[in-house]
C-alpha positions in Angstrom: 23.2 -10.7 18.4 25.3 -9.1 16.4 24.0 -5.2 16.2 23.0 -5.8 12.6 20.5 -8.3 13.6 19.8 -6.6 16.2 18.4 -3.1 14.3 16.0 -5.2 11.7 14.6 -7.3 14.5 10.9 -6.5 15.2 10.0 -5.4 17.9 7.5 -8.1 20.3 5.3 -5.3 20.4 5.0 -4.8 16.5 1.9 -5.0 14.9 1.5 -7.6 12.7 -0.1 -8.2 9.4 -3.3 -8.9 11.5 -3.6 -6.4 13.8 -2.8 -3.6 10.7 -5.6 -5.6 8.7 -8.0 -5.4 11.3 -7.5 -1.5 12.1 -8.1 -1.6 8.1 -11.2 -2.5 8.5 -12.6 -0.8 12.1 -11.8 1.9 10.6 -12.8 2.1 7.2 -16.5 1.1 8.8 -16.7 4.4 10.7 -19.2 6.0 8.2 -18.1 9.5 9.8 -14.8 9.5 9.8 -15.1 8.5 5.5 -17.3 10.6 5.2 -15.4 13.3 6.2 -12.4 12.9 4.0 -12.4 15.9 1.4 -12.1 14.6 -1.6 -10.9 16.0 -5.2 -12.2 15.0 -8.3 -8.9 15.6 -10.1 -6.4 14.2 -8.1 -5.9 11.5 -4.8 -6.6 13.0 -1.3 -5.5 11.7 1.7 -5.0 12.1 6.2 -2.8 10.5 7.8 -4.5 8.3 10.8 -3.2 7.4 14.5 -2.2 3.8 13.2 -1.8 0.7 16.0 1.5 0.3 18.4 3.2 3.7 16.3 2.4 2.2 12.9 0.9 4.6 9.8 -1.7 4.5 8.5 -4.2 7.0 5.8 -7.2 7.9 4.9 -7.3 7.9 0.7 -9.8 9.0 -1.5 -9.3 7.6 -5.3 -11.8 10.0 -7.9 -12.2 8.0 -10.4 -9.4 6.4 -13.3 -6.6 7.2 -10.7 -4.1 4.6 -9.3 -0.6 4.7 -8.0 1.5 2.9 -10.1 3.5 0.3 -9.4 5.3 0.7 -6.2 6.3 -1.2 -3.2 6.1 -0.3 0.4 10.4 -1.4 1.5 11.0 -3.3 4.6 7.4 -1.8 5.8 4.6 -4.9 6.1 1.1 -3.4 5.3 -3.0 -3.6 5.4 -5.7 -1.7 3.3 -8.7 -2.4 3.1 -11.5 -0.5 0.6 -14.2 1.4 2.4 -16.2 2.7 0.0 -16.4 2.3 -3.7 -14.3 -0.5 -5.3 -10.3 -0.8 -6.0 -8.6 -3.6 -8.1 -5.3 -4.4 -6.5 -2.2 -5.9 -9.6 0.4 -7.4 -7.8 3.3 -9.6 -8.3 3.9 -12.6 -6.7 7.3 -12.8 -7.2 10.3 -11.9 -4.4 12.3 -9.1 -5.8 15.7 -8.6 -4.6 15.6 -5.6 -1.9 18.6 -3.9 -3.2 21.5 -3.8 -6.2 19.4 -4.0 -9.3 17.6 -1.1 -11.7 16.1 -4.1 -14.6 14.6 -7.5 -13.9 12.8 -9.4 -16.4 9.5 -11.0 -14.5 8.9 -14.4 -15.1 5.3 -15.9 -16.9 2.9 -16.7 -14.2 3.7 -14.1 -11.2 0.7 -11.7 -12.2 -2.4 -11.5 -9.6 -5.3 -8.9 -9.8 -8.0 -8.8 -6.4 -11.1 -7.1 -7.0 -11.5 -4.9 -3.8 -15.1 -3.8 -3.1 -16.6 -2.2 0.2 -15.3 -3.6 2.9 -12.7 -5.6 1.5 -9.0 -5.9 2.1 -5.6 -7.6 2.2 -2.6 -7.8 4.2 1.0 -8.2 2.7 4.2 -8.8 3.4 7.6 -6.5 2.7 8.7 -6.2 -0.2 5.2 -6.4 -1.7 5.6 -5.0 -5.5 1.6 -3.7 -6.5 -0.1 -0.7 -7.9 -3.7 0.3 -7.0 -6.7 1.7 -9.4 -9.9 3.0 -9.0 -10.9 1.8 -12.9 -14.7 3.2 -12.4 -15.7 5.8 -15.0 -17.5 8.1 -11.8 -17.2 6.6 -8.8 -14.9 7.5 -6.0 -13.3 5.2 -4.0 -12.0 5.3 -0.2 -9.8 3.2 1.6 -7.4 2.8 4.9 -3.7 1.9 5.1 -1.7 0.6 7.7 2.0 0.0 7.4 5.1 -1.3 10.1 7.3 0.1 10.0 6.3 3.4 9.6 7.7 3.8 5.9 10.7 4.7 5.1 10.7 4.7 1.9 8.9 3.8 -1.6 10.6 2.4 -4.2 8.9 3.4 -7.3 8.7 1.3 -10.7 7.6 0.9 -14.6 6.6 -2.2 -16.2 6.2 -2.8 -19.8 5.4 -6.5 -20.4 7.5 -8.6 -18.6 10.5 -5.8 -18.1 10.1 -4.1 -14.2 12.2 -1.3 -13.8 12.9 0.2 -11.2 12.6 3.9 -11.4 12.9 6.1 -8.2 12.7 6.0 -4.5 10.7 8.2 -2.2 11.4 9.0 1.1 8.7 10.3 3.9 9.8 14.0 3.1 8.1 13.0 -0.1 5.0 12.6 0.6 4.0 14.4 4.3 
């Protein structure tokens, strides 16, 4: 195996998307943990958790009307589950180039929407572009998220109609 292939290989003990989703479901069902998250009426709150098998995990509070904006998690796979309230996910059913672009025109039919009431969630693969929103006008939402490998970066996008534009890249030191 070449050094490049060895560095991108996932260890046999790495958590799968199913492992991450199972962790997020079990954690979202922990009523005491969910109730312990401090909620801010103005902005999202979060607490880092110990994820399974070296993964990164977060408990996140979402005030009414807040969201992430369009983004991806680069080379990480992930999962999230709504623990309280309801979230909406808008996503793209399209494989984007990993690097070397700033603007893409998306094909028709790539948009997907999911409503995720408490107790529901989803897993996703690498380079999954989405935005997560609490569309409620008056109710906080809380969710559990897990990623592996731990997030190396988050790429932020803007979207105008079919045009997706890479705006900037965040590194772990930006959010921890």
